[in-house]
DSSP file (Angstrom, degrees, kcal/mol; ACC not computed):
  #  RESIDUE AA STRUCTURE BP1 BP2  ACC     N-H-->O    O-->H-N    N-H-->O    O-->H-N    TCO  KAPPA ALPHA  PHI   PSI    X-CA   Y-CA   Z-CA
    1    1 A M     >        0   0    0      0, 0.0     4,-2.3     0, 0.0     5,-0.2   0.000 360.0 360.0 360.0 -39.9   82.5  233.1   20.3
    2    2 A L  H  >  +     0   0    0      1,-0.2     4,-2.6     2,-0.2     5,-0.2   0.898 360.0  50.3 -64.5 -40.5   85.0  230.4   19.4
    3    3 A S  H  > S+     0   0    0      1,-0.2     4,-2.3     2,-0.2    -1,-0.2   0.870 109.5  52.7 -66.6 -34.0   84.2  230.7   15.7
    4    4 A F  H  > S+     0   0    0      2,-0.2     4,-2.5     1,-0.2    -2,-0.2   0.935 111.7  45.2 -63.0 -46.9   84.7  234.5   15.9
    5    5 A L  H  X S+     0   0    0     -4,-2.3     4,-2.5     2,-0.2    -2,-0.2   0.911 113.7  48.7 -65.9 -42.4   88.1  234.1   17.6
    6    6 A L  H  X S+     0   0    0     -4,-2.6     4,-2.6     2,-0.2    -1,-0.2   0.914 112.7  48.4 -63.6 -42.2   89.2  231.4   15.1
    7    7 A T  H  X S+     0   0    0     -4,-2.3     4,-2.7    -5,-0.2    -2,-0.2   0.922 111.1  50.4 -63.7 -43.6   88.1  233.5   12.2
    8    8 A A  H  X S+     0   0    0     -4,-2.5     4,-2.4     1,-0.2    -2,-0.2   0.915 111.7  47.9 -61.4 -43.2   89.8  236.6   13.5
    9    9 A M  H  X S+     0   0    0     -4,-2.5     4,-2.6     2,-0.2    -1,-0.2   0.921 112.6  48.4 -64.6 -43.1   93.1  234.7   14.0
   10   10 A L  H  X S+     0   0    0     -4,-2.6     4,-2.5     1,-0.2    -2,-0.2   0.909 112.0  49.7 -62.4 -41.5   92.9  233.2   10.5
   11   11 A M  H  X S+     0   0    0     -4,-2.7     4,-2.9     2,-0.2    -1,-0.2   0.902 111.7  48.1 -64.2 -40.8   92.2  236.7    9.0
   12   12 A F  H  X S+     0   0    0     -4,-2.4     4,-3.1     2,-0.2     5,-0.2   0.922 111.8  49.2 -67.5 -42.4   95.1  238.2   10.9
   13   13 A I  H  X S+     0   0    0     -4,-2.6     4,-2.4     2,-0.2    -2,-0.2   0.921 113.7  47.1 -61.0 -42.9   97.5  235.4    9.8
   14   14 A F  H  X S+     0   0    0     -4,-2.5     4,-1.7    -5,-0.2    -2,-0.2   0.934 113.5  48.0 -63.0 -46.4   96.3  235.8    6.2
   15   15 A W  H  X S+     0   0    0     -4,-2.9     4,-2.7     1,-0.2     5,-0.3   0.926 113.7  47.1 -59.6 -46.0   96.7  239.6    6.5
   16   16 A F  H  X S+     0   0    0     -4,-3.1     4,-2.3     1,-0.2    -1,-0.2   0.883 108.9  53.8 -66.5 -38.5  100.2  239.3    8.0
   17   17 A S  H  < S+     0   0    0     -4,-2.4    -1,-0.2    -5,-0.2    -2,-0.2   0.837 115.7  40.6 -66.3 -30.6  101.3  236.7    5.4
   18   18 A L  H  < S+     0   0    0     -4,-1.7    -2,-0.2    -5,-0.2    -1,-0.2   0.865 126.3  31.7 -82.8 -38.0  100.3  239.1    2.6
   19   19 A S  H  < S-     0   0    0     -4,-2.7    -3,-0.2    -5,-0.2    -2,-0.2   0.903  74.4-162.0 -90.1 -43.2  101.5  242.4    4.1
   20   20 A G     <  +     0   0    0     -4,-2.3     2,-0.3    -5,-0.3    -4,-0.1   0.614  35.3 153.6  69.8  11.4  104.6  241.3    6.1
   21   21 A Q        +     0   0    0      1,-0.1    -1,-0.2     5,-0.1    -2,-0.1  -0.546  22.7 173.3 -78.0 134.6  104.3  244.6    8.0
   22   22 A T        +     0   0    0     -2,-0.3    -1,-0.1    -3,-0.1    -2,-0.0   0.365  39.2 117.0-120.6   1.5  105.7  244.7   11.6
   23   23 A E  S  > S-     0   0    0      1,-0.1     4,-2.3     4,-0.0     3,-0.5  -0.493  74.0-119.3 -70.4 142.2  105.4  248.3   12.4
   24   24 A P  H  > S+     0   0    0      0, 0.0     4,-2.5     0, 0.0     5,-0.2   0.845 110.3  52.9 -53.0 -42.2  103.0  248.9   15.4
   25   25 A I  H  > S+     0   0    0      1,-0.2     4,-2.3     2,-0.2     5,-0.2   0.907 112.1  45.5 -63.1 -40.7  100.5  251.0   13.5
   26   26 A F  H  > S+     0   0    0     -3,-0.5     4,-2.5     2,-0.2    -1,-0.2   0.885 111.9  51.5 -70.3 -37.8  100.2  248.4   10.7
   27   27 A L  H  X S+     0   0    0     -4,-2.3     4,-2.4     2,-0.2    -2,-0.2   0.912 110.8  48.7 -63.5 -41.6   99.9  245.6   13.2
   28   28 A I  H  X S+     0   0    0     -4,-2.5     4,-2.7    -5,-0.2    -2,-0.2   0.929 112.7  47.6 -63.3 -45.5   97.1  247.5   15.0
   29   29 A L  H  X S+     0   0    0     -4,-2.3     4,-2.6     1,-0.2    -2,-0.2   0.880 111.4  51.8 -63.6 -37.1   95.3  248.2   11.7
   30   30 A G  H  X S+     0   0    0     -4,-2.5     4,-2.4     2,-0.2    -2,-0.2   0.906 111.2  46.5 -64.6 -42.1   95.7  244.5   10.8
   31   31 A V  H  X S+     0   0    0     -4,-2.4     4,-2.6     2,-0.2    -2,-0.2   0.930 113.9  47.9 -64.9 -46.4   94.2  243.4   14.1
   32   32 A V  H  X S+     0   0    0     -4,-2.7     4,-2.3     2,-0.2    -2,-0.2   0.922 113.4  47.8 -61.3 -44.8   91.3  245.9   13.8
   33   33 A S  H  X S+     0   0    0     -4,-2.6     4,-2.7     1,-0.2     5,-0.2   0.917 112.0  49.7 -61.9 -43.7   90.6  244.8   10.2
   34   34 A S  H  X S+     0   0    0     -4,-2.4     4,-2.5     1,-0.2    -2,-0.2   0.901 110.8  49.5 -63.3 -41.1   90.7  241.1   11.2
   35   35 A L  H  X S+     0   0    0     -4,-2.6     4,-2.3     2,-0.2    -1,-0.2   0.899 111.9  48.6 -65.4 -40.1   88.3  241.7   14.1
   36   36 A L  H  X S+     0   0    0     -4,-2.3     4,-2.2     2,-0.2    -2,-0.2   0.936 112.9  46.8 -65.2 -46.1   85.9  243.6   11.8
   37   37 A V  H  X S+     0   0    0     -4,-2.7     4,-2.0     1,-0.2    -2,-0.2   0.918 113.5  49.5 -62.0 -42.1   86.0  240.9    9.1
   38   38 A A  H  X S+     0   0    0     -4,-2.5     4,-1.9    -5,-0.2    -1,-0.2   0.887 108.8  53.0 -64.0 -39.1   85.5  238.2   11.7
   39   39 A Y  H  < S+     0   0    0     -4,-2.3    -1,-0.2     1,-0.2    -2,-0.2   0.915 115.9  39.4 -62.0 -43.0   82.6  240.1   13.3
   40   40 A W  H  < S+     0   0    0     -4,-2.2    -1,-0.2     1,-0.2    -2,-0.2   0.762 132.4  20.1 -78.6 -25.8   80.8  240.3    9.9
   41   41 A S  H >X S+     0   0    0     -4,-2.0     4,-1.7    -5,-0.2     3,-1.3   0.307  78.2 112.1-134.0  12.8   81.6  236.9    8.6
   42   42 A H  H 3X>S+     0   0    0     -4,-1.9     4,-1.7     1,-0.3     5,-1.7   0.846  83.4  54.6 -61.1 -32.0   82.6  234.4   11.3
   43   43 A D  H 345S+     0   0    0      3,-0.2    -1,-0.3     1,-0.2     5,-0.2   0.722 107.5  51.6 -73.9 -18.9   79.5  232.4   10.7
   44   44 A L  H <45S+     0   0    0     -3,-1.3    -2,-0.2     3,-0.1    -1,-0.2   0.871 115.1  38.0 -82.2 -39.5   80.3  232.0    7.0
   45   45 A L  H  <5S+     0   0    0     -4,-1.7    -2,-0.2    -7,-0.1    -3,-0.1   0.951 139.6   2.6 -80.0 -50.9   83.8  230.8    7.3
   46   46 A I  T  <5S-     0   0    0     -4,-1.7    -3,-0.2    -5,-0.2    -4,-0.1   0.790  84.6-167.2-108.8 -38.5   83.7  228.4   10.3
   47   47 A G      < -     0   0    0     -5,-1.7     2,-0.3   -44,-0.1    -3,-0.1  -0.320  51.4 -16.5  78.3-166.2   80.0  228.4   11.4
   48   48 A K        -     0   0    0     -5,-0.2     2,-0.5   -45,-0.1    -5,-0.0  -0.560  67.6-136.7 -75.9 134.7   78.8  226.9   14.7
   49   49 A I        -     0   0    0     -2,-0.3   -47,-0.1     2,-0.0   -46,-0.1  -0.806  16.5-146.6 -96.1 127.9   81.4  224.7   16.3
   50   50 A K        -     0   0    0     -2,-0.5    -1,-0.0     1,-0.1     0, 0.0  -0.281  30.0 -96.4 -84.7 175.9   80.0  221.5   17.8
   51   51 A R  S    S-     0   0    0      1,-0.2    -1,-0.1    -2,-0.1    -2,-0.0   0.890  89.7 -34.8 -62.1 -43.0   81.3  219.7   20.9
   52   52 A G  S    S-     0   0    0      0, 0.0    -1,-0.2     0, 0.0     2,-0.1  -0.983  72.3 -72.1-172.8 165.5   83.5  217.3   19.2
   53   53 A P        -     0   0    0      0, 0.0     2,-0.8     0, 0.0     3,-0.1  -0.372  43.4-118.4 -71.7 148.7   84.0  215.2   16.1
   54   54 A N     >  -     0   0    0      1,-0.2     4,-2.1    -2,-0.1     3,-0.2  -0.796  19.7-155.4 -86.9 112.9   81.9  212.1   15.6
   55   55 A I  H  > S+     0   0    0     -2,-0.8     4,-2.4     1,-0.2     5,-0.2   0.877  92.1  55.4 -59.6 -40.1   84.4  209.2   15.5
   56   56 A R  H  > S+     0   0    0      1,-0.2     4,-2.5     2,-0.2    -1,-0.2   0.919 109.2  46.8 -60.2 -43.6   82.0  207.0   13.5
   57   57 A R  H  > S+     0   0    0      2,-0.2     4,-2.7     1,-0.2    -1,-0.2   0.877 110.2  53.1 -67.7 -37.0   81.7  209.7   10.8
   58   58 A I  H  X S+     0   0    0     -4,-2.1     4,-2.3     2,-0.2    -1,-0.2   0.918 111.2  46.4 -63.3 -42.9   85.4  210.3   10.7
   59   59 A I  H  X S+     0   0    0     -4,-2.4     4,-2.7     2,-0.2    -2,-0.2   0.922 113.4  49.1 -64.8 -44.2   86.0  206.5   10.1
   60   60 A L  H  X S+     0   0    0     -4,-2.5     4,-2.5     2,-0.2    -2,-0.2   0.900 111.5  49.7 -61.8 -40.7   83.2  206.4    7.4
   61   61 A L  H  X S+     0   0    0     -4,-2.7     4,-2.5     2,-0.2    -2,-0.2   0.912 111.0  48.9 -64.9 -42.7   84.8  209.5    5.7
   62   62 A F  H  X S+     0   0    0     -4,-2.3     4,-2.1     2,-0.2    -2,-0.2   0.931 113.1  47.2 -61.7 -46.1   88.2  207.8    5.7
   63   63 A K  H  X S+     0   0    0     -4,-2.7     4,-2.6     1,-0.2    -2,-0.2   0.888 111.1  52.8 -62.6 -38.6   86.8  204.6    4.3
   64   64 A Y  H  X S+     0   0    0     -4,-2.5     4,-3.3     2,-0.2    -2,-0.2   0.924 108.9  48.3 -63.6 -44.5   84.9  206.6    1.7
   65   65 A F  H  X S+     0   0    0     -4,-2.5     4,-2.4     2,-0.2    -1,-0.2   0.865 111.6  50.0 -67.1 -34.5   88.0  208.4    0.5
   66   66 A L  H  X S+     0   0    0     -4,-2.1     4,-2.0     2,-0.2    -1,-0.2   0.942 113.8  45.7 -64.1 -46.1   89.9  205.1    0.3
   67   67 A W  H  X S+     0   0    0     -4,-2.6     4,-2.4     1,-0.2    -2,-0.2   0.928 113.4  49.4 -61.5 -45.6   87.0  203.7   -1.7
   68   68 A L  H  X S+     0   0    0     -4,-3.3     4,-2.4     1,-0.2    -1,-0.2   0.897 108.2  53.8 -62.2 -40.7   86.9  206.8   -3.9
   69   69 A S  H  X S+     0   0    0     -4,-2.4     4,-2.0     1,-0.2    -1,-0.2   0.915 109.8  47.8 -59.7 -42.6   90.6  206.7   -4.5
   70   70 A W  H  X S+     0   0    0     -4,-2.0     4,-2.6     1,-0.2    -2,-0.2   0.907 110.5  51.5 -64.7 -41.4   90.3  203.1   -5.7
   71   71 A E  H  X S+     0   0    0     -4,-2.4     4,-2.7     1,-0.2    -2,-0.2   0.875 107.8  52.9 -62.5 -37.2   87.4  204.0   -8.0
   72   72 A I  H  X S+     0   0    0     -4,-2.4     4,-2.3     2,-0.2    -1,-0.2   0.909 109.7  48.4 -64.6 -42.0   89.5  206.8   -9.4
   73   73 A V  H  X S+     0   0    0     -4,-2.0     4,-2.2     2,-0.2    -2,-0.2   0.945 113.6  46.6 -62.4 -48.3   92.3  204.3  -10.2
   74   74 A I  H  X S+     0   0    0     -4,-2.6     4,-2.1     1,-0.2    -2,-0.2   0.912 113.6  48.8 -61.0 -43.5   89.9  201.8  -11.8
   75   75 A S  H  X S+     0   0    0     -4,-2.7     4,-2.6     1,-0.2    -1,-0.2   0.876 108.4  54.2 -65.7 -37.7   88.2  204.6  -13.8
   76   76 A N  H  X S+     0   0    0     -4,-2.3     4,-2.5     2,-0.2    -1,-0.2   0.926 108.5  49.1 -60.1 -44.5   91.6  205.9  -15.0
   77   77 A L  H  X S+     0   0    0     -4,-2.2     4,-2.4     2,-0.2    -2,-0.2   0.900 111.1  50.3 -62.6 -40.4   92.5  202.4  -16.2
   78   78 A H  H  X S+     0   0    0     -4,-2.1     4,-2.6     2,-0.2    -2,-0.2   0.927 111.2  47.6 -63.8 -44.9   89.2  202.2  -18.1
   79   79 A V  H  X S+     0   0    0     -4,-2.6     4,-2.6     2,-0.2     5,-0.2   0.895 110.8  52.1 -65.2 -39.1   89.7  205.6  -19.7
   80   80 A I  H  X S+     0   0    0     -4,-2.5     4,-2.5     2,-0.2     5,-0.2   0.934 110.9  48.4 -59.9 -45.4   93.2  204.6  -20.7
   81   81 A Y  H  X S+     0   0    0     -4,-2.4     4,-1.8     1,-0.2    -2,-0.2   0.935 112.2  48.2 -59.6 -46.9   91.9  201.4  -22.3
   82   82 A V  H  < S+     0   0    0     -4,-2.6    -2,-0.2     1,-0.2    -1,-0.2   0.907 114.8  45.2 -61.8 -42.8   89.1  203.3  -24.2
   83   83 A V  H  < S+     0   0    0     -4,-2.6    -1,-0.2     1,-0.2    -2,-0.2   0.880 117.5  42.8 -71.6 -37.6   91.5  205.9  -25.5
   84   84 A L  H  < S+     0   0    0     -4,-2.5    -1,-0.2    -5,-0.2    -2,-0.2   0.655  87.2 105.3 -85.2 -15.3   94.2  203.5  -26.5
   85   85 A D  S >< S-     0   0    0     -4,-1.8     3,-1.9    -5,-0.2    -4,-0.0  -0.489  72.1-137.2 -65.4 128.1   91.9  200.9  -28.1
   86   86 A P  T 3  S+     0   0    0      0, 0.0    -1,-0.2     0, 0.0    -4,-0.0   0.786 104.4  55.4 -59.2 -26.7   92.2  201.2  -31.9
   87   87 A K  T 3  S-     0   0    0      2,-0.0     3,-0.2     0, 0.0    -2,-0.1   0.612  98.4-143.1 -80.1 -11.5   88.4  200.9  -32.2
   88   88 A M    <   -     0   0    0     -3,-1.9     2,-2.4     1,-0.2    -5,-0.1   0.959  11.2-158.7  46.2  69.6   87.9  203.9  -29.8
   89   89 A P        +     0   0    0      0, 0.0     2,-0.5     0, 0.0    -1,-0.2  -0.107  35.2 149.3 -74.3  46.2   84.8  202.5  -28.1
   90   90 A I        +     0   0    0     -2,-2.4    46,-0.2    -3,-0.2    45,-0.1  -0.684  15.6 168.6 -81.5 127.4   83.8  206.0  -26.9
   91   91 A D        -     0   0    0     44,-1.5    43,-0.1    -2,-0.5    -1,-0.1  -0.637  20.4-156.9-138.4  76.7   80.0  206.3  -26.7
   92   92 A P        +     0   0    0      0, 0.0     2,-0.3     0, 0.0    43,-0.2  -0.225  18.8 171.6 -62.8 143.2   79.2  209.5  -24.8
   93   93 A T  E     -A  134   0A   0     41,-2.5    41,-3.2    43,-0.1     2,-0.5  -0.987  32.6-126.0-148.6 155.2   75.9  209.8  -23.1
   94   94 A I  E     -A  133   0A   0     -2,-0.3     2,-0.4    39,-0.2    39,-0.2  -0.916  27.8-162.2-104.2 128.9   74.0  212.0  -20.7
   95   95 A V  E     -A  132   0A   0     37,-3.4    37,-3.0    -2,-0.5     2,-0.4  -0.928   6.5-168.5-115.6 133.8   72.7  210.3  -17.6
   96   96 A R  E     +A  131   0A   0     -2,-0.4     2,-0.3    35,-0.2    35,-0.2  -0.972  13.2 168.6-117.1 135.2   69.9  211.6  -15.4
   97   97 A F  E     -A  130   0A   0     33,-2.0    33,-2.7    -2,-0.4     2,-0.2  -0.994  27.6-129.7-147.5 145.0   69.1  210.1  -12.0
   98   98 A K  E     -A  129   0A   0     -2,-0.3     2,-0.3    31,-0.2    31,-0.2  -0.500  26.1-171.5 -85.2 156.7   67.1  211.1   -9.1
   99   99 A H        -     0   0    0     29,-1.6     8,-0.0    -2,-0.2    -2,-0.0  -0.932  27.1-146.2-142.4 166.0   68.4  211.0   -5.5
  100  100 A D        +     0   0    0     -2,-0.3     2,-0.1    29,-0.0    28,-0.1  -0.121  41.6 150.4-126.9  37.1   67.2  211.4   -2.0
  101  101 A L        -     0   0    0      1,-0.1    -2,-0.1     5,-0.0    52,-0.1  -0.444  34.0-154.5 -67.4 144.9   70.2  213.1   -0.4
  102  102 A K        +     0   0    0     -2,-0.1     2,-0.3    55,-0.1    -1,-0.1   0.669  64.5  52.1 -98.5 -19.4   69.1  215.4    2.5
  103  103 A T  S  > S-     0   0    0      1,-0.1     4,-1.8    62,-0.0     5,-0.1  -0.829  71.9-127.6-124.4 157.2   71.9  217.9    2.7
  104  104 A D  H  > S+     0   0    0     -2,-0.3     4,-2.8    60,-0.2     5,-0.2   0.869 113.1  58.1 -63.2 -37.0   73.7  220.3    0.4
  105  105 A L  H  > S+     0   0    0      1,-0.2     4,-2.5     2,-0.2    -1,-0.2   0.901 105.3  49.0 -61.7 -41.2   76.9  218.8    1.7
  106  106 A G  H  > S+     0   0    0      2,-0.2     4,-2.3     1,-0.2    -1,-0.2   0.901 112.0  48.9 -63.9 -41.1   75.8  215.3    0.5
  107  107 A I  H  X S+     0   0    0     -4,-1.8     4,-2.7     2,-0.2    -2,-0.2   0.924 113.4  46.4 -64.8 -45.0   74.9  216.7   -2.9
  108  108 A V  H  X S+     0   0    0     -4,-2.8     4,-2.7     2,-0.2     5,-0.3   0.903 111.6  51.7 -65.1 -41.3   78.2  218.5   -3.3
  109  109 A L  H  X S+     0   0    0     -4,-2.5     4,-2.2    -5,-0.2    -2,-0.2   0.923 113.3  44.2 -62.2 -44.3   80.2  215.5   -2.1
  110  110 A L  H  X S+     0   0    0     -4,-2.3     4,-2.5     2,-0.2    -2,-0.2   0.928 113.6  50.3 -66.7 -44.6   78.4  213.2   -4.7
  111  111 A A  H  X S+     0   0    0     -4,-2.7     4,-2.0     1,-0.2    11,-0.4   0.920 114.5  44.0 -60.5 -44.4   78.8  215.8   -7.5
  112  112 A N  H  X S+     0   0    0     -4,-2.7     4,-2.5     2,-0.2    -1,-0.2   0.875 111.6  53.2 -69.4 -37.0   82.5  216.2   -6.8
  113  113 A S  H  X S+     0   0    0     -4,-2.2     4,-1.2    -5,-0.3    -2,-0.2   0.904 109.3  49.5 -63.9 -40.8   83.1  212.5   -6.5
  114  114 A I  H  < S+     0   0    0     -4,-2.5     3,-0.4     1,-0.2     6,-0.3   0.934 113.7  45.5 -62.1 -46.2   81.4  211.9   -9.8
  115  115 A T  H  < S+     0   0    0     -4,-2.0    -2,-0.2     1,-0.2    -1,-0.2   0.841 108.8  55.8 -69.7 -33.2   83.5  214.5  -11.5
  116  116 A L  H  < S+     0   0    0     -4,-2.5    -1,-0.2    -5,-0.1    -2,-0.2   0.769  91.0  84.8 -68.3 -24.5   86.7  213.3   -9.8
  117  117 A T  S >< S-     0   0    0     -4,-1.2     3,-1.5    -3,-0.4   -45,-0.1  -0.701  92.4-117.6 -82.1 115.1   86.1  209.9  -11.3
  118  118 A P  T 3  S+     0   0    0      0, 0.0   -39,-0.1     0, 0.0     3,-0.1  -0.189  96.7  35.5 -55.6 140.0   87.6  209.8  -14.8
  119  119 A G  T 3  S+     0   0    0      1,-0.2    16,-2.9    -4,-0.1     2,-0.4   0.292 107.5  74.7  99.5  -8.2   85.0  209.2  -17.6
  120  120 A T  E <   -B  134   0A   0     -3,-1.5     2,-0.4    -6,-0.3    14,-0.2  -0.995  51.8-175.4-138.0 144.2   82.2  211.1  -15.8
  121  121 A V  E     -B  133   0A   0     12,-2.2    12,-2.9    -2,-0.4     2,-0.5  -0.989  26.9-127.9-138.2 127.2   81.5  214.8  -15.3
  122  122 A T  E     +B  132   0A   0     -2,-0.4    10,-0.3   -11,-0.4     3,-0.1  -0.636  26.2 178.4 -73.9 122.0   78.6  216.3  -13.3
  123  123 A I  E     -     0   0A   0      8,-2.9     2,-0.3    -2,-0.5     9,-0.2   0.860  67.5  -0.3 -89.7 -44.1   76.8  218.8  -15.5
  124  124 A E  E     -B  131   0A   0      7,-1.9     7,-3.0     2,-0.0     2,-0.4  -0.997  58.6-176.9-149.9 142.2   74.1  219.7  -13.0
  125  125 A A  E     +B  130   0A   0     -2,-0.3     2,-0.2     5,-0.2     5,-0.2  -0.987  14.9 155.2-140.8 129.6   73.1  218.8   -9.5
  126  126 A D        -     0   0    0      3,-2.1    -2,-0.0    -2,-0.4     0, 0.0  -0.695  60.1 -75.8-136.4-166.9   70.1  220.0   -7.5
  127  127 A H  S    S+     0   0    0     -2,-0.2     3,-0.1     1,-0.2   -28,-0.1   0.483 126.5  27.1 -76.3  -0.7   68.0  218.7   -4.6
  128  128 A H  S    S+     0   0    0      1,-0.3   -29,-1.6   -28,-0.1     2,-0.3   0.637 120.3  22.2-127.2 -29.5   66.1  216.2   -6.8
  129  129 A E  E     -A   98   0A   0    -31,-0.2    -3,-2.1   -29,-0.0     2,-0.4  -0.985  50.2-145.8-150.4 149.7   68.3  215.1   -9.7
  130  130 A F  E     -AB  97 125A   0    -33,-2.7   -33,-2.0    -2,-0.3     2,-0.5  -0.929  10.0-159.9-112.6 143.2   71.8  214.8  -11.1
  131  131 A I  E     +AB  96 124A   0     -7,-3.0    -8,-2.9    -2,-0.4    -7,-1.9  -0.994  20.4 178.9-121.3 123.7   72.7  215.2  -14.8
  132  132 A V  E     -AB  95 122A   0    -37,-3.0   -37,-3.4    -2,-0.5     2,-0.5  -0.963  27.0-138.3-131.1 139.3   76.0  213.6  -15.7
  133  133 A H  E     -AB  94 121A   0    -12,-2.9   -12,-2.2    -2,-0.4     2,-0.4  -0.858  24.9-165.5 -92.8 128.1   78.0  213.2  -18.9
  134  134 A A  E     -AB  93 120A   0    -41,-3.2   -41,-2.5    -2,-0.5   -14,-0.2  -0.940  20.1-145.9-117.8 139.2   79.5  209.8  -19.2
  135  135 A L  S    S+     0   0    0    -16,-2.9   -44,-1.5    -2,-0.4     2,-0.3   0.842  82.1  10.6 -70.7 -35.6   82.3  208.8  -21.7
  136  136 A T  S  > S-     0   0    0    -17,-0.3     4,-1.8   -46,-0.2   -43,-0.1  -0.879  77.7-106.3-138.2 168.7   81.0  205.3  -22.3
  137  137 A K  H  > S+     0   0    0     -2,-0.3     4,-2.8     1,-0.2     5,-0.2   0.868 119.0  57.5 -63.1 -35.8   78.0  203.1  -21.6
  138  138 A K  H  > S+     0   0    0      2,-0.2     4,-2.8     1,-0.2    -1,-0.2   0.927 106.1  47.1 -62.9 -45.1   80.1  201.3  -19.0
  139  139 A T  H  > S+     0   0    0      1,-0.2     4,-1.9     2,-0.2    -1,-0.2   0.879 113.2  50.1 -65.5 -34.6   80.8  204.4  -17.0
  140  140 A A  H  X S+     0   0    0     -4,-1.8     4,-2.4     2,-0.2    -2,-0.2   0.920 111.9  47.2 -66.3 -43.3   77.1  205.4  -17.2
  141  141 A Q  H  X S+     0   0    0     -4,-2.8     4,-1.0     2,-0.2    -2,-0.2   0.898 109.8  53.4 -65.5 -40.2   76.1  201.9  -16.0
  142  142 A D  H  < S+     0   0    0     -4,-2.8     5,-0.5     1,-0.2     3,-0.4   0.910 111.5  46.3 -60.1 -40.9   78.6  202.1  -13.1
  143  143 A L  H >< S+     0   0    0     -4,-1.9     3,-1.4     1,-0.2     6,-0.3   0.911 110.7  51.9 -66.9 -42.7   77.2  205.4  -12.0
  144  144 A L  H 3< S+     0   0    0     -4,-2.4    -1,-0.2     1,-0.3    -2,-0.2   0.614  87.9  81.9 -72.3 -11.1   73.6  204.2  -12.3
  145  145 A S  T 3< S-     0   0    0     -4,-1.0    -1,-0.3    -3,-0.4    -2,-0.2   0.791  95.9-136.1 -63.1 -25.6   74.4  201.1  -10.1
  146  146 A G    <>  +     0   0    0     -3,-1.4     4,-2.5    -4,-0.4     5,-0.2   0.501  66.4 125.4  87.2   3.7   73.9  203.5   -7.2
  147  147 A E  H  > S+     0   0    0     -5,-0.5     4,-2.0     2,-0.2     5,-0.2   0.929  76.5  44.8 -63.4 -45.3   77.0  202.4   -5.2
  148  148 A M  H  > S+     0   0    0      1,-0.2     4,-2.2     2,-0.2    -1,-0.2   0.914 113.4  50.8 -65.4 -42.4   78.5  205.9   -5.0
  149  149 A L  H  > S+     0   0    0     -6,-0.3     4,-2.5     1,-0.2    -1,-0.2   0.911 109.5  51.3 -60.4 -43.1   75.1  207.4   -4.0
  150  150 A A  H  X S+     0   0    0     -4,-2.5     4,-2.0     1,-0.2    -1,-0.2   0.890 109.5  49.8 -62.8 -39.7   74.7  204.7   -1.3
  151  151 A K  H  X S+     0   0    0     -4,-2.0     4,-1.8     2,-0.2    -1,-0.2   0.887 111.5  48.0 -68.4 -37.9   78.1  205.5    0.2
  152  152 A V  H  X S+     0   0    0     -4,-2.2     4,-2.7     2,-0.2    -2,-0.2   0.903 110.3  52.6 -68.1 -39.6   77.4  209.2    0.3
  153  153 A K  H  X S+     0   0    0     -4,-2.5     4,-2.3     1,-0.2    -2,-0.2   0.890 107.5  52.2 -61.7 -38.3   74.0  208.6    1.9
  154  154 A E  H  < S+     0   0    0     -4,-2.0    -1,-0.2     1,-0.2    -2,-0.2   0.905 111.6  46.3 -63.7 -40.8   75.7  206.5    4.5
  155  155 A L  H  < S+     0   0    0     -4,-1.8    -2,-0.2     1,-0.2    -1,-0.2   0.897 109.0  55.5 -65.5 -40.5   78.1  209.4    5.2
  156  156 A E  H  X S+     0   0    0     -4,-2.7     4,-0.9    -5,-0.1     5,-0.4   0.934  86.7 157.2 -60.7 -48.8   75.2  211.9    5.3
  157  157 A G  H  X  -     0   0    0     -4,-2.3     4,-1.3     3,-0.2     5,-0.1   0.303  60.3 -67.2  51.3 179.5   73.5  209.9    8.0
  158  158 A E  H  > S+     0   0    0      2,-0.2     4,-1.8     1,-0.2     5,-0.2   0.886 129.4  54.8 -70.6 -42.1   70.9  211.1   10.5
  159  159 A E  H  > S+     0   0    0      1,-0.2     4,-2.4     2,-0.2     5,-0.2   0.913 107.8  49.4 -62.8 -41.8   73.2  213.4   12.4
  160  160 A M  H  X S+     0   0    0     -4,-0.9     4,-2.8     1,-0.2     5,-0.4   0.897 109.0  52.4 -65.4 -38.6   74.3  215.3    9.3
  161  161 A S  H  X S+     0   0    0     -4,-1.3     4,-1.4    -5,-0.4    -1,-0.2   0.846 112.1  46.5 -67.7 -30.9   70.7  215.9    8.2
  162  162 A K  H  < S+     0   0    0     -4,-1.8    -1,-0.2     2,-0.2    -2,-0.2   0.882 116.1  45.0 -73.3 -38.1   69.9  217.3   11.6
  163  163 A A  H  < S+     0   0    0     -4,-2.4    -2,-0.2    -5,-0.2    -3,-0.2   0.863 131.3  18.4 -75.4 -35.7   73.0  219.5   11.7
  164  164 A H  H  <        0   0    0     -4,-2.8   -60,-0.2    -5,-0.2    -3,-0.2   0.584 360.0 360.0-113.3 -12.4   72.7  220.9    8.1
  165  165 A G     <        0   0    0     -4,-1.4    -3,-0.1    -5,-0.4    -2,-0.1   0.463 360.0 360.0 -92.9 360.0   69.2  220.2    7.0
């Protein structure tokens, strides 16, 4: 019920921000439309709401984003070096590696983290394997070290696999 109400409120706010109509007939139609959309799709937008956030996971997520931000800075410096080096030590390669992530959320988080890190782009990700383009052998080796995968697995944890798997 809570996800239905939240979805309806979000839909009405969205409708009102686009229409700007304040006449009673339009407001009634906006409310009715928002309720219908919420009825049909509340489980898609918000899903089931749990009792409360897991503090441990919030701390792990915060630590992960700090770590990822640092990795992005380091990778940026590496790409700058590669591009500005007169020898242009670019050695593009395709890397394949298997993973044992349990959830779609874990797979998406890892795929996006790889792509956000300069020098690597996720080409394909599925429930068994990642295919990644790496700008240099160093970026490929850094990826194959498994550090990023291990951090995502730690975030995924047992609770996430029960909730989403």
